[in-house]
Every structure is written in structure tokens, then in C-alpha cells.
PASEBA-1860 file (N, C-alpha, C; in nm, 3 decimals):
! residues 62
1> MTPTPDPK> 11.633/9.889/10.697/11.531/9.834/10.632/11.427/9.919/10.595 ~ 11.390/9.893/10.492/11.289/10.022/10.386/11.145/9.948/10.419 ~ 11.025/10.032/10.473/10.909/9.929/10.514/10.829/9.942/10.353 ~ 10.757/9.803/10.378/10.696/9.762/10.263/10.551/9.861/10.282 ~ 10.504/9.897/10.135/10.400/9.966/10.133/10.290/9.886/10.156 ~ 10.202/9.952/10.222/10.069/9.902/10.264/10.018/9.831/10.155 ~ 9.976/9.705/10.184/9.895/9.638/10.063/9.763/9.662/10.026 ~ 9.671/9.745/10.077/9.556/9.802/10.074/9.638/9.920/9.962
9> LLAILVCP> 9.715/9.996/10.014/9.680/10.102/9.889/9.756/10.054/9.788 ~ 9.834/9.944/9.802/9.895/9.866/9.651/9.775/9.825/9.519 ~ 9.693/9.752/9.671/9.574/9.744/9.574/9.487/9.840/9.482 ~ 9.481/9.954/9.471/9.387/10.062/9.435/9.505/10.146/9.355 ~ 9.655/10.185/9.378/9.691/10.269/9.291/9.755/10.161/9.144 ~ 9.733/10.253/9.022/9.729/10.240/8.914/9.787/10.329/8.826 ~ 9.839/10.281/8.731/9.974/10.357/8.639/9.871/10.466/8.628 ~ 9.939/10.605/8.603/9.863/10.751/8.569/9.830/10.733/8.416
17> LTRLPLRY> 9.948/10.678/8.338/9.881/10.686/8.198/9.807/10.557/8.129 ~ 9.822/10.412/8.224/9.771/10.314/8.114/9.615/10.280/8.211 ~ 9.595/10.343/8.325/9.486/10.295/8.451/9.490/10.137/8.448 ~ 9.603/10.068/8.477/9.619/9.922/8.478/9.673/9.932/8.615 ~ 9.685/9.835/8.696/9.711/9.790/8.838/9.890/9.785/8.826 ~ 9.929/9.836/8.927/10.092/9.858/8.983/10.150/9.729/9.018 ~ 10.261/9.711/8.975/10.343/9.606/9.060/10.427/9.633/9.142 ~ 10.435/9.590/9.263/10.562/9.631/9.372/10.682/9.578/9.303
25> DAIAQELV> 10.763/9.629/9.299/10.914/9.572/9.297/10.993/9.582/9.427 ~ 10.948/9.511/9.534/11.034/9.543/9.644/11.189/9.576/9.658 ~ 11.241/9.498/9.570/11.420/9.478/9.537/11.445/9.613/9.485 ~ 11.397/9.701/9.383/11.416/9.782/9.374/11.343/9.922/9.427 ~ 11.263/9.888/9.515/11.160/10.000/9.591/11.104/10.073/9.497 ~ 11.007/10.003/9.366/10.944/10.086/9.267/10.791/9.998/9.292 ~ 10.734/10.103/9.192/10.580/10.017/9.139/10.618/10.060/9.001 ~ 10.570/9.928/8.933/10.627/9.932/8.776/10.489/9.917/8.723
33> ADRAGLAY> 10.536/9.966/8.585/10.374/9.936/8.516/10.406/9.866/8.387 ~ 10.417/9.762/8.393/10.474/9.640/8.260/10.436/9.655/8.128 ~ 10.332/9.710/8.155/10.282/9.757/8.005/10.325/9.898/7.929 ~ 10.326/9.991/8.040/10.349/10.090/7.978/10.527/10.150/7.963 ~ 10.602/10.034/8.048/10.733/10.008/8.053/10.809/10.146/8.130 ~ 10.732/10.127/8.246/10.760/10.220/8.309/10.743/10.181/8.492 ~ 10.868/10.242/8.582/10.867/10.223/8.699/10.899/10.364/8.808 ~ 10.790/10.347/8.882/10.763/10.478/8.937/10.844/10.475/9.097
41> PIRDGVPI> 10.931/10.565/9.132/10.991/10.523/9.227/10.900/10.549/9.377 ~ 10.988/10.489/9.468/10.907/10.513/9.596/11.013/10.567/9.727 ~ 10.966/10.702/9.700/11.069/10.758/9.798/11.004/10.795/9.960 ~ 11.111/10.774/10.043/11.051/10.758/10.185/10.897/10.718/10.228 ~ 10.872/10.597/10.122/10.753/10.562/10.167/10.652/10.606/10.072 ~ 10.651/10.700/10.009/10.575/10.739/9.912/10.593/10.724/9.773 ~ 10.480/10.644/9.717/10.475/10.652/9.573/10.473/10.769/9.461 ~ 10.588/10.780/9.425/10.613/10.916/9.314/10.546/10.879/9.162
49> LLAEAARE> 10.386/10.891/9.145/10.324/10.872/9.052/10.336/10.971/8.934 ~ 10.450/11.017/8.889/10.465/11.115/8.784/10.512/11.063/8.687 ~ 10.507/11.064/8.561/10.543/11.008/8.457/10.709/11.043/8.439 ~ 10.707/11.171/8.419/10.872/11.250/8.453/10.924/11.209/8.567 ~ 10.887/11.118/8.644/11.010/11.078/8.742/11.031/10.934/8.738 ~ 10.938/10.870/8.652/10.902/10.772/8.622/11.099/10.673/8.545 ~ 11.121/10.577/8.567/11.227/10.536/8.478/11.160/10.466/8.376 ~ 11.234/10.461/8.255/11.178/10.363/8.161/11.262/10.230/8.156
57> FVPSDD> 11.192/10.131/8.094/11.248/10.013/8.073/11.189/9.929/7.940 ~ 11.245/9.860/7.917/11.186/9.758/7.794/11.114/9.636/7.842 ~ 10.943/9.661/7.867/10.887/9.510/7.884/10.917/9.397/7.843 ~ 10.905/9.317/7.923/10.933/9.159/7.873/10.805/9.140/7.800 ~ 10.813/9.067/7.712/10.686/8.956/7.636/10.649/8.845/7.744 ~ 10.672/8.829/7.891/10.595/8.739/7.974/10.414/8.738/7.993
END
């Protein structure tokens, strides 16, 4: 089982491109920047907030 990131840390992390808050996706173990269409990986409990490490996706219109 992969540990959940500290809620205090999640509360202060933002997307390095948009400067908007990130959403934690526990299933994919990613921090998601919906507006930017990027999902940043979490490796060994450490968020990798580099655009070149992020996975691109098409944001939904929710």
C-alpha cells in the first residue's frame, strides 16, 4: 500500500505552470492540474512537480 501524502503538504502545493491548487488522485498516485491538463507523478512519496515529468491529458469540462 502506498502512503497518502500529508494533507498539509497537499494544501500548499500548486501547479508550477498555472499556480493553481492540485488535486490528489489516490488511484493513479498523481497530483492533477485540471486546468493545465497535466498529472504530476508521486514517486516514493515525493511529488515530482516538473512539467517534463508530467503526463498530459485532455481536461474535462466539469
